[in-house]
mmCIF entry with sequence, helices, sheets and N, C-alpha, C, O atoms, coordinates in Angstrom:
data_MODEL
# 
_entry.id   MODEL 
# 
_entity.id                         1 
_entity.type                       polymer 
_entity.pdbx_number_of_molecules   1 
# 
_entity_poly.entity_id                      1 
_entity_poly.type                           'polypeptide(L)' 
_entity_poly.nstd_linkage                   no 
_entity_poly.nstd_monomer                   no 
_entity_poly.pdbx_seq_one_letter_code       MEKLMKRLWSEEQGQDIAEYAVMLAVILVLVVGTIRLIGGSSNNVFSSVASSIGQ 
_entity_poly.pdbx_seq_one_letter_code_can   MEKLMKRLWSEEQGQDIAEYAVMLAVILVLVVGTIRLIGGSSNNVFSSVASSIGQ 
_entity_poly.pdbx_strand_id                 A 
# 
loop_
_entity_poly_seq.entity_id 
_entity_poly_seq.num 
_entity_poly_seq.mon_id 
_entity_poly_seq.hetero 
1 1  MET n 
1 2  GLU n 
1 3  LYS n 
1 4  LEU n 
1 5  MET n 
1 6  LYS n 
1 7  ARG n 
1 8  LEU n 
1 9  TRP n 
1 10 SER n 
1 11 GLU n 
1 12 GLU n 
1 13 GLN n 
1 14 GLY n 
1 15 GLN n 
1 16 ASP n 
1 17 ILE n 
1 18 ALA n 
1 19 GLU n 
1 20 TYR n 
1 21 ALA n 
1 22 VAL n 
1 23 MET n 
1 24 LEU n 
1 25 ALA n 
1 26 VAL n 
1 27 ILE n 
1 28 LEU n 
1 29 VAL n 
1 30 LEU n 
1 31 VAL n 
1 32 VAL n 
1 33 GLY n 
1 34 THR n 
1 35 ILE n 
1 36 ARG n 
1 37 LEU n 
1 38 ILE n 
1 39 GLY n 
1 40 GLY n 
1 41 SER n 
1 42 SER n 
1 43 ASN n 
1 44 ASN n 
1 45 VAL n 
1 46 PHE n 
1 47 SER n 
1 48 SER n 
1 49 VAL n 
1 50 ALA n 
1 51 SER n 
1 52 SER n 
1 53 ILE n 
1 54 GLY n 
1 55 GLN n 
# 
_struct_asym.id          A 
_struct_asym.entity_id   1 
# 
loop_
_struct_conf.conf_type_id 
_struct_conf.id 
_struct_conf.pdbx_PDB_helix_id 
_struct_conf.beg_label_comp_id 
_struct_conf.beg_label_asym_id 
_struct_conf.beg_label_seq_id 
_struct_conf.pdbx_beg_PDB_ins_code 
_struct_conf.end_label_comp_id 
_struct_conf.end_label_asym_id 
_struct_conf.end_label_seq_id 
_struct_conf.pdbx_end_PDB_ins_code 
_struct_conf.beg_auth_comp_id 
_struct_conf.beg_auth_asym_id 
_struct_conf.beg_auth_seq_id 
_struct_conf.end_auth_comp_id 
_struct_conf.end_auth_asym_id 
_struct_conf.end_auth_seq_id 
_struct_conf.pdbx_PDB_helix_class 
_struct_conf.details 
_struct_conf.pdbx_PDB_helix_length 
HELX_P HELX_P1 AA1 GLU A 2  ? SER A 10 ? GLU A 2  SER A 10 1 ? 9  
HELX_P HELX_P2 AA2 GLN A 13 ? GLY A 54 ? GLN A 13 GLY A 54 1 ? 42 
# 
_struct_conf_type.id          HELX_P 
_struct_conf_type.criteria    ? 
_struct_conf_type.reference   ? 
# 
loop_
_atom_site.group_PDB 
_atom_site.id 
_atom_site.type_symbol 
_atom_site.label_atom_id 
_atom_site.label_alt_id 
_atom_site.label_comp_id 
_atom_site.label_asym_id 
_atom_site.label_entity_id 
_atom_site.label_seq_id 
_atom_site.pdbx_PDB_ins_code 
_atom_site.Cartn_x 
_atom_site.Cartn_y 
_atom_site.Cartn_z 
_atom_site.occupancy 
_atom_site.B_iso_or_equiv 
_atom_site.pdbx_formal_charge 
_atom_site.auth_seq_id 
_atom_site.auth_comp_id 
_atom_site.auth_asym_id 
_atom_site.auth_atom_id 
_atom_site.pdbx_PDB_model_num 
ATOM 1   N N  . MET A 1 1  ? 130.586 130.398 -47.253 1.00 0.00 ? 1  MET A N  1 
ATOM 2   C CA . MET A 1 1  ? 130.708 129.811 -45.924 1.00 0.00 ? 1  MET A CA 1 
ATOM 3   C C  . MET A 1 1  ? 131.941 128.924 -45.847 1.00 0.00 ? 1  MET A C  1 
ATOM 4   O O  . MET A 1 1  ? 132.638 128.901 -44.832 1.00 0.00 ? 1  MET A O  1 
ATOM 5   N N  . GLU A 1 2  ? 132.198 128.213 -46.900 1.00 0.00 ? 2  GLU A N  1 
ATOM 6   C CA . GLU A 1 2  ? 133.346 127.303 -46.911 1.00 0.00 ? 2  GLU A CA 1 
ATOM 7   C C  . GLU A 1 2  ? 134.656 128.084 -46.821 1.00 0.00 ? 2  GLU A C  1 
ATOM 8   O O  . GLU A 1 2  ? 135.594 127.656 -46.148 1.00 0.00 ? 2  GLU A O  1 
ATOM 9   N N  . LYS A 1 3  ? 134.718 129.237 -47.505 1.00 0.00 ? 3  LYS A N  1 
ATOM 10  C CA . LYS A 1 3  ? 135.925 130.063 -47.462 1.00 0.00 ? 3  LYS A CA 1 
ATOM 11  C C  . LYS A 1 3  ? 136.161 130.595 -46.044 1.00 0.00 ? 3  LYS A C  1 
ATOM 12  O O  . LYS A 1 3  ? 137.293 130.645 -45.565 1.00 0.00 ? 3  LYS A O  1 
ATOM 13  N N  . LEU A 1 4  ? 135.082 130.984 -45.396 1.00 0.00 ? 4  LEU A N  1 
ATOM 14  C CA . LEU A 1 4  ? 135.187 131.492 -44.035 1.00 0.00 ? 4  LEU A CA 1 
ATOM 15  C C  . LEU A 1 4  ? 135.715 130.412 -43.094 1.00 0.00 ? 4  LEU A C  1 
ATOM 16  O O  . LEU A 1 4  ? 136.587 130.681 -42.267 1.00 0.00 ? 4  LEU A O  1 
ATOM 17  N N  . MET A 1 5  ? 135.202 129.213 -43.213 1.00 0.00 ? 5  MET A N  1 
ATOM 18  C CA . MET A 1 5  ? 135.649 128.114 -42.357 1.00 0.00 ? 5  MET A CA 1 
ATOM 19  C C  . MET A 1 5  ? 137.120 127.789 -42.603 1.00 0.00 ? 5  MET A C  1 
ATOM 20  O O  . MET A 1 5  ? 137.866 127.546 -41.655 1.00 0.00 ? 5  MET A O  1 
ATOM 21  N N  . LYS A 1 6  ? 137.535 127.784 -43.851 1.00 0.00 ? 6  LYS A N  1 
ATOM 22  C CA . LYS A 1 6  ? 138.943 127.503 -44.160 1.00 0.00 ? 6  LYS A CA 1 
ATOM 23  C C  . LYS A 1 6  ? 139.845 128.590 -43.600 1.00 0.00 ? 6  LYS A C  1 
ATOM 24  O O  . LYS A 1 6  ? 140.919 128.301 -43.072 1.00 0.00 ? 6  LYS A O  1 
ATOM 25  N N  . ARG A 1 7  ? 139.413 129.839 -43.713 1.00 0.00 ? 7  ARG A N  1 
ATOM 26  C CA . ARG A 1 7  ? 140.213 130.948 -43.205 1.00 0.00 ? 7  ARG A CA 1 
ATOM 27  C C  . ARG A 1 7  ? 140.332 130.878 -41.691 1.00 0.00 ? 7  ARG A C  1 
ATOM 28  O O  . ARG A 1 7  ? 141.417 131.070 -41.143 1.00 0.00 ? 7  ARG A O  1 
ATOM 29  N N  . LEU A 1 8  ? 139.223 130.605 -41.010 1.00 0.00 ? 8  LEU A N  1 
ATOM 30  C CA . LEU A 1 8  ? 139.260 130.509 -39.559 1.00 0.00 ? 8  LEU A CA 1 
ATOM 31  C C  . LEU A 1 8  ? 140.107 129.332 -39.091 1.00 0.00 ? 8  LEU A C  1 
ATOM 32  O O  . LEU A 1 8  ? 140.800 129.421 -38.078 1.00 0.00 ? 8  LEU A O  1 
ATOM 33  N N  . TRP A 1 9  ? 140.047 128.226 -39.837 1.00 0.00 ? 9  TRP A N  1 
ATOM 34  C CA . TRP A 1 9  ? 140.789 127.028 -39.458 1.00 0.00 ? 9  TRP A CA 1 
ATOM 35  C C  . TRP A 1 9  ? 142.291 127.234 -39.633 1.00 0.00 ? 9  TRP A C  1 
ATOM 36  O O  . TRP A 1 9  ? 143.088 126.734 -38.839 1.00 0.00 ? 9  TRP A O  1 
ATOM 37  N N  . SER A 1 10 ? 142.675 127.972 -40.675 1.00 0.00 ? 10 SER A N  1 
ATOM 38  C CA . SER A 1 10 ? 144.100 128.154 -40.948 1.00 0.00 ? 10 SER A CA 1 
ATOM 39  C C  . SER A 1 10 ? 144.687 129.348 -40.215 1.00 0.00 ? 10 SER A C  1 
ATOM 40  O O  . SER A 1 10 ? 145.908 129.492 -40.161 1.00 0.00 ? 10 SER A O  1 
ATOM 41  N N  . GLU A 1 11 ? 143.861 130.192 -39.659 1.00 0.00 ? 11 GLU A N  1 
ATOM 42  C CA . GLU A 1 11 ? 144.342 131.380 -38.966 1.00 0.00 ? 11 GLU A CA 1 
ATOM 43  C C  . GLU A 1 11 ? 144.907 130.977 -37.604 1.00 0.00 ? 11 GLU A C  1 
ATOM 44  O O  . GLU A 1 11 ? 144.219 130.334 -36.812 1.00 0.00 ? 11 GLU A O  1 
ATOM 45  N N  . GLU A 1 12 ? 146.139 131.349 -37.336 1.00 0.00 ? 12 GLU A N  1 
ATOM 46  C CA . GLU A 1 12 ? 146.785 130.931 -36.092 1.00 0.00 ? 12 GLU A CA 1 
ATOM 47  C C  . GLU A 1 12 ? 146.595 131.934 -34.962 1.00 0.00 ? 12 GLU A C  1 
ATOM 48  O O  . GLU A 1 12 ? 146.761 131.579 -33.795 1.00 0.00 ? 12 GLU A O  1 
ATOM 49  N N  . GLN A 1 13 ? 146.257 133.152 -35.275 1.00 0.00 ? 13 GLN A N  1 
ATOM 50  C CA . GLN A 1 13 ? 146.098 134.160 -34.232 1.00 0.00 ? 13 GLN A CA 1 
ATOM 51  C C  . GLN A 1 13 ? 144.953 133.786 -33.285 1.00 0.00 ? 13 GLN A C  1 
ATOM 52  O O  . GLN A 1 13 ? 145.071 133.971 -32.074 1.00 0.00 ? 13 GLN A O  1 
ATOM 53  N N  . GLY A 1 14 ? 143.876 133.276 -33.811 1.00 0.00 ? 14 GLY A N  1 
ATOM 54  C CA . GLY A 1 14 ? 142.757 132.860 -32.976 1.00 0.00 ? 14 GLY A CA 1 
ATOM 55  C C  . GLY A 1 14 ? 143.130 131.712 -32.058 1.00 0.00 ? 14 GLY A C  1 
ATOM 56  O O  . GLY A 1 14 ? 142.663 131.644 -30.921 1.00 0.00 ? 14 GLY A O  1 
ATOM 57  N N  . GLN A 1 15 ? 143.965 130.815 -32.543 1.00 0.00 ? 15 GLN A N  1 
ATOM 58  C CA . GLN A 1 15 ? 144.415 129.700 -31.713 1.00 0.00 ? 15 GLN A CA 1 
ATOM 59  C C  . GLN A 1 15 ? 145.296 130.202 -30.586 1.00 0.00 ? 15 GLN A C  1 
ATOM 60  O O  . GLN A 1 15 ? 145.201 129.706 -29.463 1.00 0.00 ? 15 GLN A O  1 
ATOM 61  N N  . ASP A 1 16 ? 146.146 131.170 -30.860 1.00 0.00 ? 16 ASP A N  1 
ATOM 62  C CA . ASP A 1 16 ? 146.997 131.734 -29.814 1.00 0.00 ? 16 ASP A CA 1 
ATOM 63  C C  . ASP A 1 16 ? 146.163 132.372 -28.722 1.00 0.00 ? 16 ASP A C  1 
ATOM 64  O O  . ASP A 1 16 ? 146.440 132.195 -27.536 1.00 0.00 ? 16 ASP A O  1 
ATOM 65  N N  . ILE A 1 17 ? 145.146 133.110 -29.117 1.00 0.00 ? 17 ILE A N  1 
ATOM 66  C CA . ILE A 1 17 ? 144.284 133.771 -28.137 1.00 0.00 ? 17 ILE A CA 1 
ATOM 67  C C  . ILE A 1 17 ? 143.564 132.726 -27.280 1.00 0.00 ? 17 ILE A C  1 
ATOM 68  O O  . ILE A 1 17 ? 143.437 132.900 -26.068 1.00 0.00 ? 17 ILE A O  1 
ATOM 69  N N  . ALA A 1 18 ? 143.100 131.654 -27.899 1.00 0.00 ? 18 ALA A N  1 
ATOM 70  C CA . ALA A 1 18 ? 142.419 130.595 -27.152 1.00 0.00 ? 18 ALA A CA 1 
ATOM 71  C C  . ALA A 1 18 ? 143.380 129.919 -26.172 1.00 0.00 ? 18 ALA A C  1 
ATOM 72  O O  . ALA A 1 18 ? 142.992 129.603 -25.047 1.00 0.00 ? 18 ALA A O  1 
ATOM 73  N N  . GLU A 1 19 ? 144.616 129.697 -26.585 1.00 0.00 ? 19 GLU A N  1 
ATOM 74  C CA . GLU A 1 19 ? 145.595 129.078 -25.693 1.00 0.00 ? 19 GLU A CA 1 
ATOM 75  C C  . GLU A 1 19 ? 145.895 129.983 -24.501 1.00 0.00 ? 19 GLU A C  1 
ATOM 76  O O  . GLU A 1 19 ? 145.994 129.504 -23.371 1.00 0.00 ? 19 GLU A O  1 
ATOM 77  N N  . TYR A 1 20 ? 146.039 131.274 -24.739 1.00 0.00 ? 20 TYR A N  1 
ATOM 78  C CA . TYR A 1 20 ? 146.275 132.203 -23.649 1.00 0.00 ? 20 TYR A CA 1 
ATOM 79  C C  . TYR A 1 20 ? 145.081 132.249 -22.700 1.00 0.00 ? 20 TYR A C  1 
ATOM 80  O O  . TYR A 1 20 ? 145.257 132.354 -21.486 1.00 0.00 ? 20 TYR A O  1 
ATOM 81  N N  . ALA A 1 21 ? 143.893 132.174 -23.236 1.00 0.00 ? 21 ALA A N  1 
ATOM 82  C CA . ALA A 1 21 ? 142.695 132.189 -22.394 1.00 0.00 ? 21 ALA A CA 1 
ATOM 83  C C  . ALA A 1 21 ? 142.639 130.947 -21.506 1.00 0.00 ? 21 ALA A C  1 
ATOM 84  O O  . ALA A 1 21 ? 142.265 131.039 -20.337 1.00 0.00 ? 21 ALA A O  1 
ATOM 85  N N  . VAL A 1 22 ? 143.005 129.795 -22.050 1.00 0.00 ? 22 VAL A N  1 
ATOM 86  C CA . VAL A 1 22 ? 143.007 128.560 -21.255 1.00 0.00 ? 22 VAL A CA 1 
ATOM 87  C C  . VAL A 1 22 ? 144.072 128.645 -20.165 1.00 0.00 ? 22 VAL A C  1 
ATOM 88  O O  . VAL A 1 22 ? 143.823 128.271 -19.019 1.00 0.00 ? 22 VAL A O  1 
ATOM 89  N N  . MET A 1 23 ? 145.257 129.137 -20.520 1.00 0.00 ? 23 MET A N  1 
ATOM 90  C CA . MET A 1 23 ? 146.314 129.278 -19.509 1.00 0.00 ? 23 MET A CA 1 
ATOM 91  C C  . MET A 1 23 ? 145.897 130.242 -18.406 1.00 0.00 ? 23 MET A C  1 
ATOM 92  O O  . MET A 1 23 ? 146.147 129.982 -17.229 1.00 0.00 ? 23 MET A O  1 
ATOM 93  N N  . LEU A 1 24 ? 145.266 131.344 -18.773 1.00 0.00 ? 24 LEU A N  1 
ATOM 94  C CA . LEU A 1 24 ? 144.799 132.310 -17.787 1.00 0.00 ? 24 LEU A CA 1 
ATOM 95  C C  . LEU A 1 24 ? 143.753 131.688 -16.870 1.00 0.00 ? 24 LEU A C  1 
ATOM 96  O O  . LEU A 1 24 ? 143.773 131.922 -15.662 1.00 0.00 ? 24 LEU A O  1 
ATOM 97  N N  . ALA A 1 25 ? 142.850 130.907 -17.423 1.00 0.00 ? 25 ALA A N  1 
ATOM 98  C CA . ALA A 1 25 ? 141.819 130.253 -16.617 1.00 0.00 ? 25 ALA A CA 1 
ATOM 99  C C  . ALA A 1 25 ? 142.440 129.279 -15.614 1.00 0.00 ? 25 ALA A C  1 
ATOM 100 O O  . ALA A 1 25 ? 142.017 129.225 -14.459 1.00 0.00 ? 25 ALA A O  1 
ATOM 101 N N  . VAL A 1 26 ? 143.433 128.517 -16.047 1.00 0.00 ? 26 VAL A N  1 
ATOM 102 C CA . VAL A 1 26 ? 144.091 127.567 -15.144 1.00 0.00 ? 26 VAL A CA 1 
ATOM 103 C C  . VAL A 1 26 ? 144.818 128.311 -14.033 1.00 0.00 ? 26 VAL A C  1 
ATOM 104 O O  . VAL A 1 26 ? 144.747 127.912 -12.870 1.00 0.00 ? 26 VAL A O  1 
ATOM 105 N N  . ILE A 1 27 ? 145.510 129.379 -14.377 1.00 0.00 ? 27 ILE A N  1 
ATOM 106 C CA . ILE A 1 27 ? 146.229 130.161 -13.366 1.00 0.00 ? 27 ILE A CA 1 
ATOM 107 C C  . ILE A 1 27 ? 145.252 130.768 -12.369 1.00 0.00 ? 27 ILE A C  1 
ATOM 108 O O  . ILE A 1 27 ? 145.514 130.764 -11.166 1.00 0.00 ? 27 ILE A O  1 
ATOM 109 N N  . LEU A 1 28 ? 144.135 131.288 -12.852 1.00 0.00 ? 28 LEU A N  1 
ATOM 110 C CA . LEU A 1 28 ? 143.143 131.880 -11.953 1.00 0.00 ? 28 LEU A CA 1 
ATOM 111 C C  . LEU A 1 28 ? 142.561 130.841 -11.001 1.00 0.00 ? 28 LEU A C  1 
ATOM 112 O O  . LEU A 1 28 ? 142.346 131.130 -9.824  1.00 0.00 ? 28 LEU A O  1 
ATOM 113 N N  . VAL A 1 29 ? 142.307 129.639 -11.502 1.00 0.00 ? 29 VAL A N  1 
ATOM 114 C CA . VAL A 1 29 ? 141.770 128.580 -10.637 1.00 0.00 ? 29 VAL A CA 1 
ATOM 115 C C  . VAL A 1 29 ? 142.787 128.241 -9.539  1.00 0.00 ? 29 VAL A C  1 
ATOM 116 O O  . VAL A 1 29 ? 142.417 128.064 -8.378  1.00 0.00 ? 29 VAL A O  1 
ATOM 117 N N  . LEU A 1 30 ? 144.056 128.151 -9.911  1.00 0.00 ? 30 LEU A N  1 
ATOM 118 C CA . LEU A 1 30 ? 145.091 127.853 -8.915  1.00 0.00 ? 30 LEU A CA 1 
ATOM 119 C C  . LEU A 1 30 ? 145.216 128.966 -7.882  1.00 0.00 ? 30 LEU A C  1 
ATOM 120 O O  . LEU A 1 30 ? 145.342 128.694 -6.688  1.00 0.00 ? 30 LEU A O  1 
ATOM 121 N N  . VAL A 1 31 ? 145.181 130.198 -8.327  1.00 0.00 ? 31 VAL A N  1 
ATOM 122 C CA . VAL A 1 31 ? 145.316 131.329 -7.401  1.00 0.00 ? 31 VAL A CA 1 
ATOM 123 C C  . VAL A 1 31 ? 144.123 131.399 -6.451  1.00 0.00 ? 31 VAL A C  1 
ATOM 124 O O  . VAL A 1 31 ? 144.295 131.579 -5.246  1.00 0.00 ? 31 VAL A O  1 
ATOM 125 N N  . VAL A 1 32 ? 142.926 131.258 -6.990  1.00 0.00 ? 32 VAL A N  1 
ATOM 126 C CA . VAL A 1 32 ? 141.729 131.322 -6.145  1.00 0.00 ? 32 VAL A CA 1 
ATOM 127 C C  . VAL A 1 32 ? 141.719 130.169 -5.143  1.00 0.00 ? 32 VAL A C  1 
ATOM 128 O O  . VAL A 1 32 ? 141.372 130.362 -3.978  1.00 0.00 ? 32 VAL A O  1 
ATOM 129 N N  . GLY A 1 33 ? 142.098 128.976 -5.589  1.00 0.00 ? 33 GLY A N  1 
ATOM 130 C CA . GLY A 1 33 ? 142.162 127.833 -4.678  1.00 0.00 ? 33 GLY A CA 1 
ATOM 131 C C  . GLY A 1 33 ? 143.169 128.046 -3.569  1.00 0.00 ? 33 GLY A C  1 
ATOM 132 O O  . GLY A 1 33 ? 142.898 127.731 -2.410  1.00 0.00 ? 33 GLY A O  1 
ATOM 133 N N  . THR A 1 34 ? 144.322 128.575 -3.913  1.00 0.00 ? 34 THR A N  1 
ATOM 134 C CA . THR A 1 34 ? 145.354 128.843 -2.908  1.00 0.00 ? 34 THR A CA 1 
ATOM 135 C C  . THR A 1 34 ? 144.899 129.895 -1.919  1.00 0.00 ? 34 THR A C  1 
ATOM 136 O O  . THR A 1 34 ? 145.121 129.749 -0.717  1.00 0.00 ? 34 THR A O  1 
ATOM 137 N N  . ILE A 1 35 ? 144.274 130.939 -2.398  1.00 0.00 ? 35 ILE A N  1 
ATOM 138 C CA . ILE A 1 35 ? 143.795 132.000 -1.504  1.00 0.00 ? 35 ILE A CA 1 
ATOM 139 C C  . ILE A 1 35 ? 142.730 131.457 -0.559  1.00 0.00 ? 35 ILE A C  1 
ATOM 140 O O  . ILE A 1 35 ? 142.698 131.815 0.618   1.00 0.00 ? 35 ILE A O  1 
ATOM 141 N N  . ARG A 1 36 ? 141.867 130.601 -1.068  1.00 0.00 ? 36 ARG A N  1 
ATOM 142 C CA . ARG A 1 36 ? 140.832 130.034 -0.196  1.00 0.00 ? 36 ARG A CA 1 
ATOM 143 C C  . ARG A 1 36 ? 141.440 129.150 0.876   1.00 0.00 ? 36 ARG A C  1 
ATOM 144 O O  . ARG A 1 36 ? 140.990 129.168 2.022   1.00 0.00 ? 36 ARG A O  1 
ATOM 145 N N  . LEU A 1 37 ? 142.471 128.364 0.516   1.00 0.00 ? 37 LEU A N  1 
ATOM 146 C CA . LEU A 1 37 ? 143.114 127.508 1.507   1.00 0.00 ? 37 LEU A CA 1 
ATOM 147 C C  . LEU A 1 37 ? 143.860 128.326 2.553   1.00 0.00 ? 37 LEU A C  1 
ATOM 148 O O  . LEU A 1 37 ? 143.771 128.046 3.749   1.00 0.00 ? 37 LEU A O  1 
ATOM 149 N N  . ILE A 1 38 ? 144.584 129.323 2.106   1.00 0.00 ? 38 ILE A N  1 
ATOM 150 C CA . ILE A 1 38 ? 145.356 130.152 3.029   1.00 0.00 ? 38 ILE A CA 1 
ATOM 151 C C  . ILE A 1 38 ? 144.435 131.055 3.840   1.00 0.00 ? 38 ILE A C  1 
ATOM 152 O O  . ILE A 1 38 ? 144.723 131.357 4.998   1.00 0.00 ? 38 ILE A O  1 
ATOM 153 N N  . GLY A 1 39 ? 143.336 131.486 3.244   1.00 0.00 ? 39 GLY A N  1 
ATOM 154 C CA . GLY A 1 39 ? 142.424 132.402 3.922   1.00 0.00 ? 39 GLY A CA 1 
ATOM 155 C C  . GLY A 1 39 ? 141.867 131.843 5.211   1.00 0.00 ? 39 GLY A C  1 
ATOM 156 O O  . GLY A 1 39 ? 141.830 132.542 6.224   1.00 0.00 ? 39 GLY A O  1 
ATOM 157 N N  . GLY A 1 40 ? 141.435 130.605 5.190   1.00 0.00 ? 40 GLY A N  1 
ATOM 158 C CA . GLY A 1 40 ? 140.884 129.996 6.399   1.00 0.00 ? 40 GLY A CA 1 
ATOM 159 C C  . GLY A 1 40 ? 141.930 129.831 7.477   1.00 0.00 ? 40 GLY A C  1 
ATOM 160 O O  . GLY A 1 40 ? 141.652 130.080 8.650   1.00 0.00 ? 40 GLY A O  1 
ATOM 161 N N  . SER A 1 41 ? 143.121 129.421 7.105   1.00 0.00 ? 41 SER A N  1 
ATOM 162 C CA . SER A 1 41 ? 144.192 129.237 8.082   1.00 0.00 ? 41 SER A CA 1 
ATOM 163 C C  . SER A 1 41 ? 144.644 130.570 8.667   1.00 0.00 ? 41 SER A C  1 
ATOM 164 O O  . SER A 1 41 ? 144.875 130.681 9.871   1.00 0.00 ? 41 SER A O  1 
ATOM 165 N N  . SER A 1 42 ? 144.768 131.572 7.815   1.00 0.00 ? 42 SER A N  1 
ATOM 166 C CA . SER A 1 42 ? 145.224 132.874 8.318   1.00 0.00 ? 42 SER A CA 1 
ATOM 167 C C  . SER A 1 42 ? 144.188 133.495 9.242   1.00 0.00 ? 42 SER A C  1 
ATOM 168 O O  . SER A 1 42 ? 144.554 134.193 10.188  1.00 0.00 ? 42 SER A O  1 
ATOM 169 N N  . ASN A 1 43 ? 142.932 133.263 8.997   1.00 0.00 ? 43 ASN A N  1 
ATOM 170 C CA . ASN A 1 43 ? 141.890 133.782 9.883   1.00 0.00 ? 43 ASN A CA 1 
ATOM 171 C C  . ASN A 1 43 ? 142.028 133.165 11.273  1.00 0.00 ? 43 ASN A C  1 
ATOM 172 O O  . ASN A 1 43 ? 141.885 133.866 12.275  1.00 0.00 ? 43 ASN A O  1 
ATOM 173 N N  . ASN A 1 44 ? 142.300 131.878 11.342  1.00 0.00 ? 44 ASN A N  1 
ATOM 174 C CA . ASN A 1 44 ? 142.485 131.218 12.635  1.00 0.00 ? 44 ASN A CA 1 
ATOM 175 C C  . ASN A 1 44 ? 143.719 131.754 13.359  1.00 0.00 ? 44 ASN A C  1 
ATOM 176 O O  . ASN A 1 44 ? 143.684 131.976 14.569  1.00 0.00 ? 44 ASN A O  1 
ATOM 177 N N  . VAL A 1 45 ? 144.799 131.958 12.624  1.00 0.00 ? 45 VAL A N  1 
ATOM 178 C CA . VAL A 1 45 ? 146.031 132.475 13.234  1.00 0.00 ? 45 VAL A CA 1 
ATOM 179 C C  . VAL A 1 45 ? 145.801 133.872 13.775  1.00 0.00 ? 45 VAL A C  1 
ATOM 180 O O  . VAL A 1 45 ? 146.180 134.158 14.911  1.00 0.00 ? 45 VAL A O  1 
ATOM 181 N N  . PHE A 1 46 ? 145.190 134.753 12.990  1.00 0.00 ? 46 PHE A N  1 
ATOM 182 C CA . PHE A 1 46 ? 144.943 136.110 13.460  1.00 0.00 ? 46 PHE A CA 1 
ATOM 183 C C  . PHE A 1 46 ? 144.008 136.122 14.663  1.00 0.00 ? 46 PHE A C  1 
ATOM 184 O O  . PHE A 1 46 ? 144.179 136.941 15.566  1.00 0.00 ? 46 PHE A O  1 
ATOM 185 N N  . SER A 1 47 ? 143.039 135.242 14.688  1.00 0.00 ? 47 SER A N  1 
ATOM 186 C CA . SER A 1 47 ? 142.116 135.184 15.822  1.00 0.00 ? 47 SER A CA 1 
ATOM 187 C C  . SER A 1 47 ? 142.838 134.746 17.083  1.00 0.00 ? 47 SER A C  1 
ATOM 188 O O  . SER A 1 47 ? 142.620 135.323 18.148  1.00 0.00 ? 47 SER A O  1 
ATOM 189 N N  . SER A 1 48 ? 143.697 133.733 16.985  1.00 0.00 ? 48 SER A N  1 
ATOM 190 C CA . SER A 1 48 ? 144.413 133.262 18.163  1.00 0.00 ? 48 SER A CA 1 
ATOM 191 C C  . SER A 1 48 ? 145.423 134.312 18.649  1.00 0.00 ? 48 SER A C  1 
ATOM 192 O O  . SER A 1 48 ? 145.612 134.473 19.855  1.00 0.00 ? 48 SER A O  1 
ATOM 193 N N  . VAL A 1 49 ? 146.062 135.015 17.730  1.00 0.00 ? 49 VAL A N  1 
ATOM 194 C CA . VAL A 1 49 ? 146.989 136.085 18.135  1.00 0.00 ? 49 VAL A CA 1 
ATOM 195 C C  . VAL A 1 49 ? 146.223 137.208 18.813  1.00 0.00 ? 49 VAL A C  1 
ATOM 196 O O  . VAL A 1 49 ? 146.674 137.725 19.836  1.00 0.00 ? 49 VAL A O  1 
ATOM 197 N N  . ALA A 1 50 ? 145.099 137.591 18.280  1.00 0.00 ? 50 ALA A N  1 
ATOM 198 C CA . ALA A 1 50 ? 144.299 138.663 18.864  1.00 0.00 ? 50 ALA A CA 1 
ATOM 199 C C  . ALA A 1 50 ? 143.794 138.276 20.256  1.00 0.00 ? 50 ALA A C  1 
ATOM 200 O O  . ALA A 1 50 ? 143.766 139.113 21.158  1.00 0.00 ? 50 ALA A O  1 
ATOM 201 N N  . SER A 1 51 ? 143.397 137.022 20.435  1.00 0.00 ? 51 SER A N  1 
ATOM 202 C CA . SER A 1 51 ? 142.902 136.609 21.740  1.00 0.00 ? 51 SER A CA 1 
ATOM 203 C C  . SER A 1 51 ? 144.035 136.521 22.763  1.00 0.00 ? 51 SER A C  1 
ATOM 204 O O  . SER A 1 51 ? 143.823 136.809 23.941  1.00 0.00 ? 51 SER A O  1 
ATOM 205 N N  . SER A 1 52 ? 145.243 136.124 22.323  1.00 0.00 ? 52 SER A N  1 
ATOM 206 C CA . SER A 1 52 ? 146.356 136.066 23.258  1.00 0.00 ? 52 SER A CA 1 
ATOM 207 C C  . SER A 1 52 ? 146.848 137.467 23.634  1.00 0.00 ? 52 SER A C  1 
ATOM 208 O O  . SER A 1 52 ? 147.336 137.668 24.746  1.00 0.00 ? 52 SER A O  1 
ATOM 209 N N  . ILE A 1 53 ? 146.728 138.428 22.727  1.00 0.00 ? 53 ILE A N  1 
ATOM 210 C CA . ILE A 1 53 ? 147.116 139.815 23.025  1.00 0.00 ? 53 ILE A CA 1 
ATOM 211 C C  . ILE A 1 53 ? 146.117 140.418 24.011  1.00 0.00 ? 53 ILE A C  1 
ATOM 212 O O  . ILE A 1 53 ? 146.492 141.182 24.900  1.00 0.00 ? 53 ILE A O  1 
ATOM 213 N N  . GLY A 1 54 ? 144.849 140.066 23.842  1.00 0.00 ? 54 GLY A N  1 
ATOM 214 C CA . GLY A 1 54 ? 143.800 140.632 24.703  1.00 0.00 ? 54 GLY A CA 1 
ATOM 215 C C  . GLY A 1 54 ? 143.861 140.114 26.120  1.00 0.00 ? 54 GLY A C  1 
ATOM 216 O O  . GLY A 1 54 ? 143.251 140.720 27.001  1.00 0.00 ? 54 GLY A O  1 
ATOM 217 N N  . GLN A 1 55 ? 144.561 139.028 26.394  1.00 0.00 ? 55 GLN A N  1 
ATOM 218 C CA . GLN A 1 55 ? 144.597 138.471 27.741  1.00 0.00 ? 55 GLN A CA 1 
ATOM 219 C C  . GLN A 1 55 ? 145.530 139.231 28.545  1.00 0.00 ? 55 GLN A C  1 
ATOM 220 O O  . GLN A 1 55 ? 145.717 138.930 29.724  1.00 0.00 ? 55 GLN A O  1 
# 
């Protein structure tokens, strides 16, 4: 068990994968947040354009 722990601790490939996963999670949170903010505004704009065209 001790050898396994030392190997996992010294192995850098696992750390790289974890760092990429954290970066991906942060990027996804930013993208989803931006889409949610823009989504509500764009819905209002499209609705007002559609109602002005219909008049």
